[in-house]
BAKESE-520876 format. One record per residue (C-alpha): residue number from 1; residue in three letters; y, x, z. Coordinates in steps of 0.02 Angstrom, whole numbers, always signed. Each point is the difference from the previous one (the first is absolute). Layout:
N
+-----+-----+--------+--------+--------+
:   i :  aa :      y :      x :      z :
+-----+-----+--------+--------+--------+
: NUM : ALA :      Y :      X :      Z :
...
+-----+-----+--------+--------+--------+
END
This chain:
242
+-----+-----+--------+--------+--------+
:   i :  aa :      y :      x :      z :
+-----+-----+--------+--------+--------+
:   1 : UNK :  +5067 :    -60 :  +3277 :
:   2 : UNK :   -150 :    -85 :    -75 :
:   3 : UNK :   -100 :    +93 :   -135 :
:   4 : UNK :    -68 :    -97 :   -151 :
:   5 : UNK :   -167 :    +68 :    -64 :
:   6 : UNK :    -30 :     -2 :   -186 :
:   7 : UNK :   -174 :    +17 :    -61 :
:   8 : UNK :    -23 :   +163 :    -79 :
:   9 : UNK :   -151 :    +53 :   -126 :
:  10 : UNK :    -59 :   +173 :    +16 :
:  11 : UNK :    -70 :    +92 :   -141 :
:  12 : UNK :   -187 :    -35 :    -28 :
:  13 : UNK :     -7 :   -173 :   +100 :
:  14 : UNK :    -90 :    -91 :   -115 :
:  15 : UNK :    -22 :   -145 :   +121 :
:  16 : UNK :   +182 :     -9 :    +40 :
:  17 : UNK :    +31 :     -5 :   -192 :
:  18 : UNK :   -101 :   -150 :    -20 :
:  19 : UNK :    +75 :    -85 :   +141 :
:  20 : UNK :   +168 :    +28 :    -82 :
:  21 : UNK :    -60 :    -52 :   -175 :
:  22 : UNK :    -98 :   -161 :    +75 :
:  23 : UNK :   +161 :    -59 :    +92 :
:  24 : UNK :   +115 :    +16 :   -153 :
:  25 : UNK :   -133 :    -84 :   -113 :
:  26 : UNK :    -27 :   -131 :   +110 :
:  27 : UNK :   +192 :    -34 :     +9 :
:  28 : UNK :    +27 :    +22 :   -181 :
:  29 : UNK :   -151 :   -132 :    -34 :
:  30 : UNK :    +79 :   -123 :   +124 :
:  31 : UNK :   +179 :     +1 :    -92 :
:  32 : UNK :    -98 :    -28 :   -161 :
:  33 : UNK :    -92 :   -148 :    +53 :
:  34 : UNK :   +135 :    -82 :    +93 :
:  35 : UNK :   +102 :    +11 :   -155 :
:  36 : UNK :   -120 :    -58 :   -114 :
:  37 : UNK :    -22 :   -156 :    +89 :
:  38 : UNK :   +138 :    -81 :   -100 :
:  39 : UNK :    -91 :    +45 :   -172 :
:  40 : UNK :   -157 :   -113 :    +42 :
:  41 : UNK :    -18 :   -187 :    +14 :
:  42 : UNK :     +2 :    -80 :   +181 :
:  43 : UNK :   -167 :     -3 :    +66 :
:  44 : UNK :    -40 :   +198 :    -50 :
:  45 : UNK :   +169 :    +47 :   +109 :
:  46 : UNK :   -103 :    -29 :   +150 :
:  47 : UNK :   -140 :   +121 :    -57 :
:  48 : UNK :   +135 :   +132 :    -44 :
:  49 : UNK :    +84 :    -40 :   +162 :
:  50 : UNK :   -158 :    +45 :    +87 :
:  51 : UNK :    -20 :   +163 :   -102 :
:  52 : UNK :   +174 :    +54 :    +44 :
:  53 : UNK :    -34 :    -38 :   +186 :
:  54 : UNK :   -149 :   +100 :     -3 :
:  55 : UNK :    +70 :   +149 :    -69 :
:  56 : UNK :   +163 :    -26 :   +102 :
:  57 : UNK :   -105 :     -3 :   +170 :
:  58 : UNK :    -93 :   +158 :    -71 :
:  59 : UNK :   +165 :    +93 :    -38 :
:  60 : UNK :    +66 :    -33 :   +170 :
:  61 : UNK :   -158 :    +64 :    +87 :
:  62 : UNK :     -9 :   +149 :   -111 :
:  63 : UNK :   +175 :    +65 :    +41 :
:  64 : UNK :    -60 :    -13 :   +182 :
:  65 : UNK :   -163 :    +93 :    -40 :
:  66 : UNK :    +82 :   +130 :    -98 :
:  67 : UNK :   +107 :    +44 :   +147 :
:  68 : UNK :   -138 :    -18 :   +124 :
:  69 : UNK :    -97 :   +135 :    -99 :
:  70 : UNK :   +150 :   +120 :    -18 :
:  71 : UNK :    +30 :     -2 :   +179 :
:  72 : UNK :   -185 :     +3 :    +76 :
:  73 : UNK :   -111 :    +54 :   -148 :
:  74 : UNK :   -129 :   -127 :    +44 :
:  75 : UNK :    -67 :   -158 :    -88 :
:  76 : UNK :   +110 :   -148 :    +51 :
:  77 : UNK :   -147 :   -120 :    +28 :
:  78 : UNK :   +101 :   -134 :    +87 :
:  79 : UNK :   +122 :    -12 :   -136 :
:  80 : UNK :   -128 :    -12 :   -123 :
:  81 : UNK :    -88 :   -149 :    +76 :
:  82 : UNK :   +158 :    -87 :    +33 :
:  83 : UNK :    +33 :    +12 :   -175 :
:  84 : UNK :   -175 :    -52 :    -50 :
:  85 : UNK :     -4 :   -143 :   +113 :
:  86 : UNK :   +146 :    -71 :    -85 :
:  87 : UNK :    -25 :    +46 :   -181 :
:  88 : UNK :   -188 :    -27 :    -36 :
:  89 : UNK :     +3 :   -173 :    +50 :
:  90 : UNK :   +155 :    -35 :   -103 :
:  91 : UNK :   -110 :    +85 :   -145 :
:  92 : UNK :   -143 :   -121 :    +34 :
:  93 : UNK :   +149 :   -148 :    -11 :
:  94 : UNK :    +17 :    +55 :   -174 :
:  95 : UNK :   -168 :    -51 :    -60 :
:  96 : UNK :    +23 :   -172 :    +84 :
:  97 : UNK :   +178 :    -21 :    -99 :
:  98 : UNK :    -77 :    +47 :   -176 :
:  99 : UNK :   -153 :   -127 :    +34 :
: 100 : UNK :   +102 :   -145 :    +79 :
: 101 : UNK :    +36 :    -70 :   -162 :
: 102 : UNK :   -186 :     -7 :    -38 :
: 103 : UNK :    -59 :    -85 :   +152 :
: 104 : UNK :    +10 :   +139 :   +130 :
: 105 : UNK :     +7 :    -85 :   +176 :
: 106 : UNK :    +82 :    +73 :   +157 :
: 107 : UNK :   -172 :    +33 :    +72 :
: 108 : UNK :    -16 :   +141 :   -122 :
: 109 : UNK :   +174 :    +66 :    +46 :
: 110 : UNK :    -51 :     +2 :   +195 :
: 111 : UNK :   -169 :    +63 :    -30 :
: 112 : UNK :    +64 :   +159 :    -88 :
: 113 : UNK :   +141 :    +21 :   +129 :
: 114 : UNK :   -142 :    -12 :   +132 :
: 115 : UNK :   -112 :   +135 :    -90 :
: 116 : UNK :   +140 :   +130 :    -16 :
: 117 : UNK :    +67 :    -32 :   +170 :
: 118 : UNK :   -175 :    +19 :    +75 :
: 119 : UNK :    -18 :   +167 :   -110 :
: 120 : UNK :   +169 :    +68 :    +58 :
: 121 : UNK :    -12 :    -39 :   +192 :
: 122 : UNK :   -170 :    +61 :    +22 :
: 123 : UNK :    +39 :   +154 :   -103 :
: 124 : UNK :   +153 :    +47 :   +112 :
: 125 : UNK :   -109 :    -30 :   +162 :
: 126 : UNK :   -125 :   +124 :    -66 :
: 127 : UNK :   +131 :   +136 :    -43 :
: 128 : UNK :    +94 :    -26 :   +155 :
: 129 : UNK :    -73 :    -88 :   +147 :
: 130 : UNK :   -183 :    +29 :    -22 :
: 131 : UNK :     -4 :   +168 :    -84 :
: 132 : UNK :   -168 :    +51 :    +84 :
: 133 : UNK :    -86 :   -138 :    -97 :
: 134 : UNK :   +118 :     +2 :   -153 :
: 135 : UNK :   -155 :     -7 :   -122 :
: 136 : UNK :    -57 :   -172 :    +74 :
: 137 : UNK :   +172 :    -67 :    -13 :
: 138 : UNK :    +22 :    +61 :   -176 :
: 139 : UNK :   -161 :    -97 :    -42 :
: 140 : UNK :    +64 :   -157 :    +73 :
: 141 : UNK :   +161 :    +26 :    -91 :
: 142 : UNK :    -92 :    +21 :   -161 :
: 143 : UNK :    -63 :   -172 :    +19 :
: 144 : UNK :   +175 :    -73 :    -35 :
: 145 : UNK :    +23 :   +116 :   -154 :
: 146 : UNK :   -163 :    -51 :    -78 :
: 147 : UNK :    +33 :   -184 :    +35 :
: 148 : UNK :   +159 :    +18 :   -107 :
: 149 : UNK :    -94 :    +92 :   -138 :
: 150 : UNK :   -129 :   -138 :     -2 :
: 151 : UNK :   +145 :   -141 :    -12 :
: 152 : UNK :    +79 :    +79 :   -155 :
: 153 : UNK :   -160 :    +67 :    -85 :
: 154 : UNK :   -133 :   -147 :    +39 :
: 155 : UNK :    +75 :   -123 :   +111 :
: 156 : UNK :   +125 :   -149 :    -16 :
: 157 : UNK :   +141 :    +99 :    -62 :
: 158 : UNK :    -90 :    +68 :   -148 :
: 159 : UNK :    -75 :   -164 :    -33 :
: 160 : UNK :   +176 :    -84 :    -11 :
: 161 : UNK :    +61 :   +133 :   -129 :
: 162 : UNK :   -155 :    -16 :   -104 :
: 163 : UNK :    +26 :   -199 :     -7 :
: 164 : UNK :   +184 :    +27 :    -36 :
: 165 : UNK :    -32 :    +24 :   -203 :
: 166 : UNK :   +153 :   +118 :     +6 :
: 167 : UNK :    -22 :   +166 :    -75 :
: 168 : UNK :   +161 :    +69 :    +60 :
: 169 : UNK :    -37 :    -60 :   +183 :
: 170 : UNK :   -176 :    +72 :     -8 :
: 171 : UNK :    +60 :   +160 :    -57 :
: 172 : UNK :   +124 :    +12 :   +145 :
: 173 : UNK :   -130 :    -53 :   +129 :
: 174 : UNK :   -133 :   +121 :    -57 :
: 175 : UNK :   +139 :   +135 :     +3 :
: 176 : UNK :    +40 :    -37 :   +189 :
: 177 : UNK :   -186 :     -8 :    +42 :
: 178 : UNK :    -29 :   +168 :    -73 :
: 179 : UNK :   +150 :    +49 :   +115 :
: 180 : UNK :    -96 :    -62 :   +150 :
: 181 : UNK :   -157 :    +77 :    -45 :
: 182 : UNK :    +45 :   +166 :    -47 :
: 183 : UNK :   +179 :    +33 :    +60 :
: 184 : UNK :    -35 :    -88 :   +180 :
: 185 : UNK :   -161 :    +97 :    +10 :
: 186 : UNK :   +113 :   +163 :    +51 :
: 187 : UNK :    +30 :    -73 :   +161 :
: 188 : UNK :   -177 :    -14 :    +73 :
: 189 : UNK :    -42 :   +151 :    -74 :
: 190 : UNK :   +140 :    +87 :    +73 :
: 191 : UNK :    -40 :    -76 :   +172 :
: 192 : UNK :   -188 :    +62 :    -18 :
: 193 : UNK :    +80 :   +184 :    -42 :
: 194 : UNK :   +130 :    +23 :   +137 :
: 195 : UNK :   -100 :    -69 :   +151 :
: 196 : UNK :   -105 :   +132 :    +95 :
: 197 : UNK :   -157 :   -105 :     -5 :
: 198 : UNK :    +24 :    -74 :   -177 :
: 199 : UNK :   -124 :    +20 :   -137 :
: 200 : UNK :   +120 :   +112 :   -111 :
: 201 : UNK :    +76 :    +98 :   +157 :
: 202 : UNK :    +53 :   +172 :    -58 :
: 203 : UNK :     -6 :    -47 :   -186 :
: 204 : UNK :   +182 :     +1 :    -13 :
: 205 : UNK :   +146 :    +62 :   +107 :
: 206 : UNK :   +104 :   -138 :    +94 :
: 207 : UNK :   +153 :    +75 :   -101 :
: 208 : UNK :    -90 :    -32 :   -166 :
: 209 : UNK :    -41 :   -183 :    +57 :
: 210 : UNK :   +186 :    -24 :    +39 :
: 211 : UNK :    +33 :    +59 :   -182 :
: 212 : UNK :   -130 :   -127 :    -70 :
: 213 : UNK :    +65 :   -146 :   +108 :
: 214 : UNK :   +182 :    +40 :    -53 :
: 215 : UNK :    -55 :     -3 :   -181 :
: 216 : UNK :   -112 :   -138 :    +19 :
: 217 : UNK :   +121 :   -114 :    +89 :
: 218 : UNK :   +129 :    +26 :   -138 :
: 219 : UNK :   -126 :    -43 :   -147 :
: 220 : UNK :    -74 :   -143 :    +91 :
: 221 : UNK :   +150 :    -95 :    +58 :
: 222 : UNK :   +107 :    +51 :   -149 :
: 223 : UNK :   -141 :    -37 :   -122 :
: 224 : UNK :    -27 :   -169 :    +81 :
: 225 : UNK :   +170 :    -41 :    -27 :
: 226 : UNK :     +7 :    +54 :   -186 :
: 227 : UNK :   -156 :   -104 :    -39 :
: 228 : UNK :    +81 :   -156 :    +80 :
: 229 : UNK :   +170 :    +44 :   -101 :
: 230 : UNK :   -102 :    +16 :   -159 :
: 231 : UNK :    -84 :   -163 :    +30 :
: 232 : UNK :   +164 :    -92 :    +45 :
: 233 : UNK :    +92 :    +65 :   -156 :
: 234 : UNK :   -150 :    -53 :   -114 :
: 235 : UNK :     -1 :   -173 :    +70 :
: 236 : UNK :   +181 :    -14 :     -8 :
: 237 : UNK :     +2 :    +49 :   -181 :
: 238 : UNK :   -138 :   -119 :    -41 :
: 239 : UNK :   +100 :   -137 :    +76 :
: 240 : UNK :   +151 :    +38 :    -92 :
: 241 : UNK :    -88 :     +9 :   -162 :
: 242 : UNK :    -94 :   -161 :    +25 :
+-----+-----+--------+--------+--------+
END
């Protein structure tokens, strides 16, 4: 008879605890975003749909990562990158969607997706295939991260938000930009900390980085969606009052 394995959380397993919390938080956020789609006007429903897809994809992977951790006691690197390679480009899509009404072209969309894909693919290669030269691959991966930071702080995306003359949009855009600058910074920092030849090697234990990744993922992905939700509600209310 086949035995069904159920993930069991041991006392003092703080990494496992954050995996459980992360999976349920992402699932709850998904339900919220999907249900709230009916309460915003048409063009903002797509943005909330993308937000819901981001947290849904993350929730599914966190259930897998949670079980992997419980069973093996090691960091689920492959599952993390599968999650990120799907959700991070979608988070870049959010910038395009909120700026589309103010002249954003599809070129900006594909540029942001290309930067994020570069960042993640090269980061994965450094953590798995080319571990002996992981620091070099980490530097290559960081090029994609800093390119995204440039776009949202100084590049064409920033210029579109400044030219919109819409304080609600500008506030939402600036909040998302801070998520990328500060929230996303935990990933390159974590990369440098967990690799044997990383600049921050030995500063933090791998288990500590899993906790930081789990909390950071929840804050970044759910927080991203909540900013979009707040913007969608504000614009829908303004349209209804006009």
